[in-house]
Backbone as a ProteinNet text record, in pm:
[ID]
protein_1_A
[PRIMARY]
MPTDAHSKPARKVNFQDTLKRHLIAYKLDKLNISDPGFFLYRGKNVQRDHILPIEHKFRNLFEEAEPHTRQLLRDRRNPLRLHRYFHHLNSSQAFAFNLFFPYFTGGPDASSALLRALGQNSTLVGFKPEDVPDPEEGSNIDMVWNTDDGIQTFCEVKLSESDFGKATDDPRHRTKLKNTYGVLAEHLEPGRFDGPAFFDAYQFNRNVWHMIRAKNNRLIFLLPRANAGLWGLVHELGSGVVPHTRERISVMAIEDVIGELCGDSQCPKHLREYANKLKQKYLP
[TERTIARY]
85.8	0	88.3	63.4	145	136.3	244.7	250.5	271	195.1	211	352.1	423.5	562.6	575.5	467	474	419.8	367	312.6	425.1	403.1	501.7	486.4	597.6	587.1	513.8	438.7	363.8	460.1	426.2	509.3	489.3	599.4	591.8	536.9	435	374.6	460.5	502.3	583.7	501.3	563.8	492.9	444.3	526.7	488.3	358.1	346.6	224	104.9	127.3	19.5	-31.3	61.1	20.2	-54	-6.3	-73	-214.9	-233.7	-368.9	-459.3	-404.2	-480.6	-518.9	-426.1	-452.2	-548.9	-548.2	-645.8	-787.1	-805.5	-935.9	-971.1	-871.2	-892.9	-937.6	-872.8	-903.2	-1048.4	-1096.1	-1233.3	-1333	-1304.3	-1399.7	-1405.1	-1288.6	-1283.6	-1282	-1219.9	-1208.6	-1309.6	-1370	-1468	-1408	-1282.9	-1214	-1178.7	-1225.9	-1198.6	-1100.4	-1082.1	-992.2	-847.1	-766.9	-625.3	-548.3	-431.2	-339.9	-225	-139.8	-31.3	102.5	207.3	342.3	427.5	531.1	616.5	723.1	729.1	827.8	889.2	1017.4	1091.3	1023.2	980.2	921.2	775.7	714.6	574.5	490.9	366.7	273.8	218.2	240.9	194.4	85	-26.4	-135.9	-135.1	-166.4	-174.4	-290.5	-356.7	-475.7	-444.5	-321.5	-289.8	-243.6	-249.5	-210.1	-335.6	-335.2	-447.6	-432	-542.2	-533.8	-470.4	-383.1	-302.2	-386.8	-506.5	-592.5	-649.2	-635	-684.4	-569.7	-451.4	-333.6	-350.5	-423.7	-438	-533.9	-603	-684.5	-594.9	-465.9	-371	-345.6	-393.4	-379.7	-513.6	-509.6	-629.8	-659.4	-784.4	-822.8	-749.3	-701.8	-626.1	-484.2	-431.4	-294.8	-287.3	-393.7	-389.3	-367.3	-434	-415.9	-270.7	-199.8	-60.7	25.7	-3.6	70.8	53.8	-68.2	-93	-29.3	-31.2	33.3	182.4	247.5	391.2	418.9	329.6	348	341.4	268.8	254.8	364.7	450.5	556.8	657.4	661.6	747.8	895	924.9	1065	1129.9	1057	1112.9	1000.1	943.9	824.7	854.9	759.6	768.8	755.9	829.7	820.4	764	660.6	603.7	687	700.4	772.7	700.1	774	719.7	604.7	616.3	514.5	425	404	318.5	177.3	132.5	-4.1	-16.9	92.2	85.5	38.5	-58.6	-111.4	-7.7	96.5	204.1	321.3	296.8	399.7	443.2	571.8	621.8	614.4	622.8	610.2	469.2	369.2	230.9	206.1	261.1	246.8	307.4	428.1	495.3	411.3	356.1	271.8	148.6	87.7	-31.5	-0.3	118	154.7	194.1	283.3	342.5	258.7	200	139.1	26.1	-70.7	-178.9	-131.1	-28.2	21.6	116.1	205.6	304	244.8	125.8	59.7	-62.4	-84.4	-206.8	-195.3	-82.8	-64.9	22.8	61.1	156.4	111.5	-15.2	-60.7	-51.2	-84.2	-79.9	63.7	151	289.9	361	332.1	395.9	352.1	228.5	180.3	261.1	285.6	363.7	508.7	562.7	699.7	711.5	614	616.9	613.8	529.1	520.1	652	732.3	862.5	974.8	938	1037	1101.4	1039.1	1097.5	1003.4	1053.8	976.1	1023	982.4	1026.1	916.1	942.2	844	893.1	806.4	842.7	866.9	976.6	1008.8	980.2	1012	987.8	1017.3	968.1	991.9	993.6	1054.5	1061	1061.8	965.4	965.3	1055.9	1107.8	1192.4	1304.3	1365.8	1469.1	1599.9	1671.3	1805.7	1901	1949.9	2030.3	2157.9	2218.6	2342.1	2322.5	2289.2	2262.1	2377.8	2500.9	2614.6	2619	2588.7	2585	2463.6	2347.6	2233.4	2127.4	2147.7	2046.5	1943	1824.9	1715.8	1685	1622.8	1577.1	1424.2	1358.6	1212.7	1147.4	1194.7	1138.6	1247.5	1259.8	1355.8	1280.1	1307.4	1242.8	1338.8	1309.8	1386.9	1298.1	1357.2	1283.4	1353.6	1280.6	1329.3	1446.6	1486.7	1604.3	1731.3	1720.9	1837	1870.2	1782	1806.4	1740.3	1814.3	1758.8	1751	1633.5	1611.3	1589.2	1660.8	1644.6	1568	1465.2	1382.1	1371.5	1415.1	1401.7	1281.4	1183.1	1057.8	1052.9	1026.5	1008.7	873.8	813.3	686.5	697.5	690.6	697.2	827.8	921.6	1050.7	1117.3	1195.2	1263.6	1411.9	1458.7	1602.1	1626.2	1750.7	1795	1867.9	1866.5	1927.2	2075.9	2120.5	2261.8	2321.2	2451.9	2518.7	2622	2650.8	2750.7	2891.2	2974.1	3114.3	3191	3176.9	3240.5	3323.9	3401.3	3489.3	3415.2	3297.5	3224.6	3186.9	3135.9	3095.8	3216.7	3327.2	3447.6	3504.7	3495.4	3541.1	3453.6	3323.7	3233.2	3256.7	3287	3317.3	3437.9	3538.7	3661	3641.6	3577.6	3572.4	3456.8	3346.3	3227.5	3204.3	3208.7	3170.4	3288.5	3408	3528.2	3517.9	3448.4	3435.9	3366.4	3291.6	3220.9	3316.3	3440.8	3535.6	3547.3	3538.8	3552.9	3420.6	3312.8	3181.9	3131.7	3202.8	3164	3267.8	3220	3310.6	3405.6	3524.1	3620.5	3556.2	3585.1	3529.5	3405.9	3329.2	3206.1	3232.6	3352.6	3385.4	3454.6	3489.1	3547.9	3447.5	3496.7	3410.2	3289.2	3305.7	3189.3	3089.8	3138.7	3048.9	2977	3047.3	2987.1	2877	2903.7	2805.7	2687.1	2707.4	2597.4	2496.9	2542.8	2455.4	2451.9	2453.7	2475	2370.5	2243	2139.8	2144.9	2161.5	2175.1	2292	2406.9	2525.8	2508.9	2439.7	2414.1	2333.7	2235	2155.2	2241.6	2331.9	2422.5	2512.1	2559.4	2644.7	2573	2447	2372.3	2365.6	2343.3	2328.6	2457	2570.5	2693.8	2750.4	2692.1	2749.5	2727.4	2642.9	2625.9	2603.1	2662.8	2660.4	2521.4	2431.4	2297.1	2197.9	2243	2152.6	2116.8	1998.4	1953.9	1897.8	1893.1	1844.9	1745	1629.4	1527.7	1499.6	1502.8	1453.2	1315.2	1213.2	1074.5	1021.1	984.3	939	855.1	779	697	782.6	753.5	819.1	779.8	657.1	608.7	685.1	754.5	839.5	970.8	964.4	1070.3	1206.9	1211.3	1338.6	1407	1331.4	1388.3	1419.9	1331.6	1354.3	1486.1	1510	1635.4	1754.9	1737.3	1847.3	1890.1	1794.7	1832.3	1906.5	1869.5	1942.7	2082.2	2092	2222.8	2314.2	2260.9	2341.2	2377.2	2283.2	2311.4	2424.1	2439.4	2547.3	2683.7	2685.8	2810.9	2848	2771.9	2802.8	2866.5	2970.8	3041.3	2946.5	2964.6	2868.3	2835.7	2936.5	2907.3	2824	2825.2	2739.8	2606.8	2610.1	2488.6	2387.5	2432.8	2340.4	2254.6	2290.4	2210.4	2111.2	2107.5	2020.4	1911.9	1788.1	1676.8	1609.6	1565.5	1481.5	1345.3	1242.5	1109.9	1009.3	919.9	817.5	694.9	648.7	527.7	410.9	403.1	294.9	293.7	413.8	422.4	385.8	432.8	405.3	255.2	190.6	46	-28.8	17	-45.7	-36.3	78	94.9	0.2	-14.8	-104.6	-249.7	-287.4	-425.1	-457.1	-357.1	-383.1	-335.4	-287.2	-231.7	-343.5	-371.4	-480.8	-452.6	-324.6	-290	-302.1	-316.7	-331.9	-474.7	-493.9	-630.8	-716.5	-841.4	-928.5	-940.6	-954.8	-974.6	-851.5	-733.1	-612.4	-587.8	-645.9	-646.4	-733.5	-845.5	-933.1	-866	-792.3	-720.1	-616.1	-551.7	-452.7	-515.4	-642	-711.6	-730.5	-742.9	-749.2	-615.1	-505.8	-373.5	-361.4	-410.3	-403.5	-481.7	-603	-688.1	-623.4	-552.3	-495.6	-361.6	-276.5	-137.7	-97	-183	-147	-238.5	-195.7	-279.9	-325.5
-120.4	0	124	219.7	342.3	418.5	483.9	562.2	708.2	793	936.8	975.9	1040.5	1075.6	1168	1239.5	1335.6	1278	1156.2	1097.4	1041.8	1040.3	988.4	837.2	764.2	619.2	585.8	476.9	436.7	406.4	455.9	433.1	291.3	222.4	85	82.3	0.4	-10.1	-102.5	-53.7	-135.6	-183	-262.6	-319	-209.8	-108.1	-0.4	65.5	94.1	155.3	61.1	-65.5	-164.9	-177.8	-184.8	-198.6	-74.2	42.4	165.6	173.1	139.2	140.6	41.3	-73.5	-175.3	-124.4	-57.4	-8.9	108.9	187.2	296.7	237.9	133.3	67.3	1	-59.9	-124.6	-20.9	91.4	197.6	243.1	254.7	298.9	186.1	67	-43.3	-106.1	-124.9	-195.8	-102.9	13.3	105.3	219.1	235.2	341.6	479	496.9	625	676.1	794.3	852	968.5	1027.4	1142.3	1098.7	1177.5	1142.9	1171.2	1111.9	1142.1	1226	1269.9	1360.6	1307.4	1345.7	1323.5	1443.4	1465.3	1581.7	1549.9	1629.5	1608.3	1742.7	1755.1	1878.5	2000.2	1984	2093.8	2121.4	2041.5	2064	1940.3	1961.8	1851.6	1807	1681.5	1623.5	1522.8	1531.3	1438.1	1323.2	1205.4	1087.3	999.5	935.1	857.7	725.6	673.7	547.4	569.5	693.3	726.7	755.8	709.7	737.5	875.1	945.7	1065.3	1024.9	1107.1	1068.6	1027.3	1086.6	1050.9	909	850.6	714.7	614.5	649	564.8	422.1	403.5	267.5	182.8	245	166.1	87	116.2	39.8	-98	-118.6	-247	-319.2	-449.8	-529.2	-534.6	-559.4	-562.6	-671.5	-773.4	-880.1	-836.8	-734.7	-689.3	-562.6	-485.5	-355.3	-363.5	-455.4	-455	-474.9	-566.1	-588.6	-469.3	-406.3	-286	-177.4	-153	-49	-85.7	-213	-256.5	-225.2	-253	-224.9	-75.3	3.2	148.3	204.3	134.7	180.2	128.9	44	-15.8	92.6	124.1	232.9	194.8	65.2	22.3	33.2	-5.6	-5.1	14.4	134.9	157.5	140.8	82.1	66.5	202.8	222.6	347.3	317.6	390.9	375.7	452.8	395.7	464.7	593.3	684	812.9	794.1	693.2	671	551.5	527.2	416.9	430.9	553.8	574.2	552.9	520	482.1	337.2	309.5	173.7	74.3	120.2	31.1	30.7	70.1	67.3	-76.5	-102.9	-238.1	-267.5	-163.2	-185.4	-230.7	-163.3	-203.5	-344.7	-376	-511.5	-613.2	-585.1	-678.4	-701.3	-593.8	-609.6	-693.6	-666.6	-742	-889.5	-917.9	-1056.8	-1128.6	-1070.9	-1143.9	-1144.9	-1031.6	-1023	-1123.3	-1138.3	-1232.6	-1376.5	-1415.8	-1553.1	-1571.5	-1477	-1491.3	-1466.5	-1406.9	-1387.9	-1478	-1566.5	-1646.7	-1785.7	-1816.2	-1947.9	-2037.1	-2154.8	-2243.3	-2286.7	-2321.3	-2365.3	-2252.6	-2130.8	-2015.4	-1978.9	-1970.6	-1931.8	-2038.3	-2165.6	-2272.7	-2269.8	-2227.8	-2218	-2114.6	-1999.8	-1897.4	-1942.3	-2006.1	-2054.9	-2156.9	-2246.4	-2342.4	-2270.5	-2168.2	-2091.9	-2022.9	-1997.1	-1933.1	-2035.9	-2164.4	-2270.2	-2321.8	-2300	-2343	-2439.3	-2557.9	-2656.7	-2658.2	-2555.9	-2539.4	-2466.6	-2444.8	-2380.8	-2242.7	-2145.2	-2008	-1996.1	-1929.5	-1901.8	-1755.8	-1665.9	-1523.5	-1445.9	-1322.3	-1239.5	-1093.5	-1012.6	-869.5	-793.5	-704.7	-621.5	-500.7	-451.6	-331.3	-342.6	-458.1	-483.5	-414.3	-367.5	-311.4	-405.6	-508.4	-611.5	-557.6	-457.4	-399	-248.9	-200	-56.6	33	-16	65.8	81.6	-26.4	-19.4	59.2	33.9	123.5	91.5	-3.7	-30.5	-130.4	-123.6	-209.3	-316.9	-425.1	-536.2	-537.3	-555.6	-548.7	-648	-773.2	-873	-974.2	-1002.2	-1100.1	-1200.5	-1329.2	-1428.5	-1541.3	-1606.4	-1720.4	-1844	-1958.2	-2083.8	-2184.8	-2292.4	-2389.1	-2472.6	-2458.6	-2528.7	-2446	-2333	-2248.9	-2150.9	-2138.9	-2049	-1913.3	-1809.1	-1673.3	-1628.9	-1581.4	-1541.6	-1391.6	-1329.5	-1188.2	-1178.9	-1097.1	-1087.2	-942.6	-918.5	-788	-794	-707.2	-710	-592.1	-621.4	-518.7	-540.7	-432.2	-444.3	-377	-244.9	-176.8	-101	-116.6	-50.4	-97.7	-11.5	-46.8	-72.2	-56.9	-68.8	-100.1	-133.4	-140.6	-11.3	23.9	149.7	154.9	271.1	293.7	386.4	402.8	496.9	574.7	692.9	778.1	728.4	724	684.1	804.8	826.8	941.6	893.1	982	938.4	867.7	916.6	854.4	710.2	688	552.8	463	519.2	437.5	393.2	479.7	441.6	329.7	341.2	236.8	105.9	115.6	-4.4	-76.2	-1.7	-60.4	-112.1	-31.4	-64.6	-155.9	-148.9	-226.7	-343.4	-318.1	-419.6	-496	-476.9	-539.9	-690.1	-754.5	-900	-948.8	-860.5	-899.8	-930.7	-888.1	-908.7	-1056	-1144.7	-1287.7	-1352.8	-1274.9	-1328.8	-1275.5	-1178.4	-1121.1	-1156.7	-1173.6	-1204.7	-1087	-1117.2	-1009.7	-896.2	-775.6	-657.4	-603.6	-691.6	-646	-574	-593.6	-524.4	-391.2	-365.7	-236.1	-125.8	-10.1	98.9	126.1	166.6	201.3	86.7	-35.3	-149.7	-181	-169.2	-198	-98	29.7	132.2	132.6	83	74.1	-32.9	-128.4	-235.1	-230	-110.1	-90	-161.4	-141.9	-202.9	-355.1	-406.7	-551.4	-603.3	-538.5	-583.6	-575.7	-473.4	-463.8	-582.9	-623.8	-740.3	-865.1	-881.9	-996.2	-987.3	-868.8	-850.2	-893.4	-855.1	-898	-1050.5	-1114	-1259	-1330.8	-1287.7	-1364.8	-1356.4	-1276.5	-1261.7	-1384.7	-1476.1	-1603.8	-1711.7	-1829.3	-1932.2	-1990.1	-1980	-2034.2	-1933.6	-1813	-1711.4	-1740.8	-1696.5	-1706.7	-1571	-1549.2	-1423.1	-1452.1	-1386.6	-1399	-1261.5	-1253.2	-1136	-1173.3	-1101.9	-1131.3	-1017.1	-1046.6	-943.1	-1006.7	-925.7	-982	-1026.6	-1143.3	-1186	-1093.8	-1039.9	-950.9	-819.1	-784.8	-665.8	-704.6	-717.3	-782.8	-717	-585.6	-517.4	-549	-542.9	-570.4	-719.1	-803.6	-948.4	-984.4	-926.1	-951.2	-895.8	-778.2	-714.3	-795.4	-846.4	-920.1	-1049	-1109.4	-1228.6	-1191	-1077.8	-1031.3	-1001.6	-932.7	-903.1	-1030	-1124	-1250.8	-1327.6	-1313.7	-1383.1	-1328.6	-1211.8	-1153.4	-1193.9	-1286.6	-1342.4	-1479.3	-1510.1	-1637.3	-1754	-1869.3	-1979.4	-2025.5	-2041	-2095	-1998.2	-1872.4	-1773.7	-1761.7	-1766.7	-1753.2	-1863.1	-1980.8	-2091.2	-2065.5	-1965.3	-1929.1	-1817.1	-1773.2	-1663.4	-1717.4	-1677	-1716.9	-1593.1	-1603.9	-1501.7	-1565.5	-1509.5	-1570.2	-1472.4	-1527.3	-1446.3	-1432.9	-1310.6	-1285.8	-1366.4	-1376.1	-1451.7	-1596.8	-1657.1	-1796.8	-1813.5	-1722.6	-1731.6	-1720.8	-1621.8	-1606.2	-1726.7	-1775.4	-1892.6	-2014.2	-2034.9	-2146.8	-2133	-2011.6	-1989.4	-2016.6	-1976.1	-1999.3	-2147.9	-2229.3	-2369.8	-2466.4	-2415.3	-2501.4	-2557.6	-2686.9	-2748.6	-2752.8	-2738.6	-2738.8	-2600.4	-2500.3	-2363.1	-2345.4	-2280.7	-2255.5	-2192.3	-2236.2	-2195.1	-2044.2	-1975	-1830.3	-1760	-1822.2	-1760.5	-1800.6	-1910.1	-1937.2	-1833	-1802.8	-1699.5	-1562.7	-1539.1	-1412.5	-1398.2	-1508.6	-1503.7	-1456.3	-1487.7	-1439.1	-1287.7	-1231.8	-1085.7	-1024.7	-1088.1	-1041.2	-1045.8	-1154	-1170.8	-1061.2	-1031.5	-930.5	-792.2	-764.2	-630.3	-616.6	-715.6	-696	-763.2	-847.1	-913.4	-866.5	-769.8	-716.1	-825.9
0	0	0	-88.9	-92.9	38.7	71.1	194	159.7	223.8	204.7	245.5	156.2	184.5	303.6	333.9	444.3	575.7	571.7	694.4	779.9	909.5	1001.9	1013.1	1025.8	1042.3	1172	1169.2	1288.5	1402	1519.1	1636.7	1687.3	1708.4	1755.5	1898.1	1918.7	2051.6	2137.4	2253.2	2342.5	2462	2545.6	2660.5	2754.5	2775	2865.9	2820.8	2692.4	2640.1	2653	2621.6	2630.3	2772.3	2868.1	3007.8	3055.3	3019.1	3062.3	3007.6	2881.6	2825.2	2898.6	2927.8	3001	3139.4	3206.6	3342.6	3343.5	3236.6	3226	3221.1	3142	3133.6	3267	3330	3460.7	3564.9	3563.4	3659.3	3647.5	3525.9	3503.8	3531.7	3481.5	3490.9	3630.2	3692.4	3820.7	3941.2	3927.4	4040.2	4032.6	3915.7	3894.3	3923.5	3880.8	3896.8	3757.5	3725.7	3593.7	3599.5	3718.1	3729.4	3711.8	3641.5	3626.2	3753.9	3762.4	3871.5	3819.7	3911	3875.4	3924.9	3852.9	3904	3865.9	3944.5	3924.8	3822.2	3715.2	3610.5	3573.8	3600.9	3572.5	3633.9	3756.6	3830.8	3801.9	3715.2	3680.4	3711.1	3750.2	3770.4	3635.2	3603.6	3477.4	3509.3	3438.9	3464.8	3364.1	3415.1	3331.4	3379.7	3286.4	3319.9	3389.6	3376	3443.3	3587.1	3633.4	3770.3	3852.3	3976.4	4065.3	4128.5	4150.6	4235.4	4368.1	4419.8	4535	4655	4667.9	4781.2	4767.3	4649.4	4626.8	4612.6	4661.6	4636	4687.2	4796.9	4849.6	4767.3	4672.3	4579.7	4484	4485.4	4405	4465.6	4586.8	4654.7	4655.8	4641.2	4662.4	4812.1	4845.6	4986.1	5062.2	4991.1	5056.8	5094	5028	5051.8	5135.8	5139.1	5206.5	5357	5430.4	5576.5	5619.7	5556.8	5597	5560.9	5448.7	5410.8	5515.4	5556.8	5657.1	5790.5	5824	5948.4	5946.7	5834.3	5823.5	5823.8	5766.7	5768.7	5909.9	5997.6	6136.9	6228	6178.1	6259.5	6299.3	6426.4	6472.7	6471.2	6481.4	6485	6347.2	6245.5	6110.5	6010.1	6005	5921.4	5772.8	5704.2	5559.4	5492.8	5386.5	5310.7	5172.1	5136.4	5003.3	4902.5	4784.1	4678.1	4638	4584.1	4541.6	4442.3	4356.5	4253.5	4285.9	4412.3	4454.1	4398.6	4375.1	4325.8	4175.5	4108.9	3968.5	3962.2	3878.2	3870.9	3821.2	3754.8	3712.3	3809.9	3934	4037.7	4064.9	4053.1	4082.4	4232.1	4316.2	4460.1	4495.3	4439.8	4464.9	4412	4295.4	4243.7	4339.2	4388.8	4479.8	4605.7	4661.8	4780.7	4748.1	4633.4	4593.5	4571.9	4521.3	4497.3	4626.4	4703.1	4814.8	4942.1	4978.9	5111.7	5135.3	5044.2	5073.7	5089.8	5016.8	5025.4	5144.1	5164.1	5271.5	5410.2	5418.1	5548.2	5562.5	5466.2	5464.3	5522.8	5587.8	5645.7	5559.1	5612.3	5542.2	5402.8	5385.5	5253.1	5151.6	5194.9	5105	5068.1	5167.8	5139.9	5057.4	5084.8	5007.5	4861.8	4836.7	4698.2	4621.3	4682.4	4613.2	4597.9	4699.8	4688.1	4574.7	4563	4451.6	4317.5	4308.3	4183.5	4150.7	4254.2	4237.2	4228.8	4220.9	4201.8	4327.4	4443.4	4570.1	4642.5	4676.8	4750.8	4895.7	4968.2	5106.2	5183.1	5311.2	5397.6	5438.9	5429.6	5465.5	5615.6	5650.9	5791.3	5824.4	5733.3	5754.6	5627.8	5622.8	5504.4	5544.5	5458.5	5484.1	5352.7	5331.3	5210.5	5227.3	5116.8	5116.4	5220.8	5225.3	5325.1	5287.7	5389.5	5371.4	5444.7	5376.5	5444.1	5508.1	5446.9	5499	5511.5	5631.3	5648.3	5604.6	5619.3	5578.9	5427.1	5354.6	5208.2	5162.7	5226.1	5212.9	5109.6	5020.2	4919.2	4970	4909.6	4954.9	4852.1	4901.1	4818.4	4826	4712.5	4709.3	4805.1	4805.1	4895.7	4930.6	5059.7	5108.6	5194.1	5173.2	5259.8	5294.1	5404.6	5452.5	5455.7	5423	5423.1	5513.4	5543.9	5641.9	5593.2	5468	5417.6	5433.1	5504.9	5531.5	5421.8	5323.7	5211.4	5235.6	5205.9	5204.4	5059.2	5019.1	4880.4	4871.5	4779.1	4748.4	4617.1	4614.1	4494.1	4448.3	4327.1	4262.5	4169.9	4193.3	4119.2	4022.5	3895.9	3794.7	3727.2	3681.5	3610.4	3473	3469	3339.2	3320.1	3412.1	3394.9	3265.8	3207.2	3083.6	3104.8	3228.8	3252.5	3399.6	3431.6	3569.7	3602.2	3729.1	3768.3	3738.1	3691.8	3662.2	3768.2	3766.4	3856.1	3776.8	3824.7	3759.5	3792.3	3693.8	3713.8	3767.4	3898.6	3962.9	4081.4	4144.4	4253.9	4367.7	4403.6	4514.9	4482.8	4361.3	4324.4	4300.2	4249.2	4229.1	4363	4463.8	4597.8	4654.4	4632.7	4680.7	4606.5	4478.1	4401.2	4460.6	4496.1	4550	4692.2	4777.9	4920	4958.7	4882	4917.7	4823.9	4695.1	4598.2	4539.4	4596	4541.5	4526.8	4619.2	4615.8	4489.1	4423.3	4301.4	4185.9	4196.6	4086.6	4049.7	4148.2	4120.2	4078.6	4076.7	4040.2	3905.9	3849.1	3720.8	3615	3492.2	3382.2	3356.6	3298.6	3269.9	3191.1	3234.2	3168.9	3236.5	3305.3	3369.9	3501.7	3557.4	3681.9	3654.9	3530.2	3495.2	3525.5	3566.7	3610.4	3523.2	3396.8	3313.7	3299.9	3276	3260.1	3391.2	3501.6	3631.7	3663	3641.3	3675.9	3579.5	3459.1	3364.1	3405.6	3487.1	3538.7	3691.2	3745.5	3888.9	3975.6	3946.7	4029.9	4021.3	3901.7	3884.3	3967.2	3958.6	4029.7	4181	4228.6	4373.1	4421.9	4343	4381.5	4389.8	4294.4	4297.7	4420.8	4453.5	4571.8	4699.1	4713	4831.3	4837.7	4725.3	4724.3	4762.9	4712.3	4729.6	4870.1	4956.4	5090.2	5177.3	5135.8	5205.8	5101.6	5121	5015.9	4992.5	5091	5073.8	5016.4	4989.7	4935.5	4789.8	4751.9	4613.7	4570.5	4439.4	4384.7	4273.3	4279.6	4174.9	4116.3	3984.8	3913.9	3861.2	3906.7	3870.8	3785.6	3661.5	3569	3459.3	3385.5	3278.2	3159.7	3107.7	2985	2869.5	2877.8	2772.5	2767.8	2875.4	2876.8	2809.2	2676.1	2600.4	2618.3	2620.5	2634	2765.4	2873.1	3004.8	3020.3	2964.9	2971	2902	2786.4	2717.1	2792	2853	2924.6	3046.1	3122.8	3243.5	3207.4	3095.3	3052.3	3001.9	2934.6	2889.4	3007.9	3109.2	3227.4	3301.9	3305.7	3372.8	3307.5	3175.9	3106.3	3144.6	3207.7	3253.5	3394.4	3452.9	3584.7	3562.9	3637.4	3616.5	3647.7	3581.2	3590.9	3732.5	3819.7	3953	4037.1	4004.5	4071.9	3999.4	3866.9	3787.4	3819	3857.2	3884.5	4008.4	4086.1	4203.6	4172.9	4048.5	4006.8	3914.5	3937.3	3852	3794.6	3670.3	3608.4	3587.9	3649.5	3645.7	3586.8	3504.8	3439.2	3528.5	3545.3	3622.8	3566.5	3433.6	3371.3	3419.3	3430.2	3472.1	3618.9	3703.1	3846.4	3872.5	3811.1	3829.9	3772.3	3657.5	3599.1	3689	3752.2	3846.1	3964.2	4014.8	4128.6	4090.3	3970.1	3924.6	3914	3878.3	3852.3	3958.6	4071.8	4176.5	4264.7	4251.9	4327.9	4477.1	4516.1	4658.4	4721.1	4636.8	4686.5	4737.1	4852.7	4900.9	4791.3	4782.3	4672.1	4661.9	4774.2	4767.1	4713	4729.7	4676.1	4531.2	4485.9	4341.7	4271.7	4334.1	4278.5	4285.1	4391.9	4405.2	4294	4257.8	4149.2	4019.8	3999.7	3880.5	3884.7	4004.9	4017.3	3977.2	4018.2	3976.8	3825	3767.7	3622.9	3551.4	3600.5	3537.2	3540.4	3649	3662.4	3588.8	3603.3	3561.6	3430.9	3374.3	3249.5	3137.9	3057.2	2949.7	2852.1
[MASK]
++++++++++++++++++++++++++++++++++++++++++++++++++++++++++++++++++++++++++++++++++++++++++++++++++++++++++++++++++++++++++++++++++++++++++++++++++++++++++++++++++++++++++++++++++++++++++++++++++++++++++++++++++++++++++++++++++++++++++++++++++++++++++++++++++++++++++++++++++++++++++++

């Protein structure tokens, strides 16, 4: 078919756009909210339809996940902190709470169902969201849990992000690379520990650093397979980890985990039904 020489080529639709359109429809159909939300961009408030009005931010949580979230927010010893963009319907933090809290607080049958979906045949001992395993190092892990087989698992959750966090190759970060992350040199392939390459994969490398501090630790990257760019990137970064360390790292698709929960006959019935709510919201 002839193309108008002055017309612009069609913009390729990516996962981020697809998910946002899906969440806009979800917001109207399931939440009955039509007002846009706002976020601060370059000093200005920008409105977007996939964002909740800030006063409705807890509507981003299912009723099964909200009570535990509020309980953690009230914890005076170590209160949970919500991300700045928690009111965005594509918030990975809100997704993580919606996924983990109902299962990990629902008793042994519920927690074991989620662990099975994540490839672990063990019993949950404890868990902590937004954990800071090393206060001196200072970075947080989206979800950390311990099981009765002595394994501690670190889980990095992504939803619509297109990248892993980077860091500036400056004196402060180079000092931290030398003094804090130096042990990673024996766990990364040649060239990946060099300053520019390391800082280009900074968040990914920090997650690996947390894992290697104990031999029984494991690391899971949980993200949508449909987020093709990020899915490819995490596998590319994983190939830069030496084999004996890489075997302790898993990349798991959100689609597969939710699908396992929906079809697990050992999972309590109400949580199989709950998994379908996750599917309706997060899988376009």
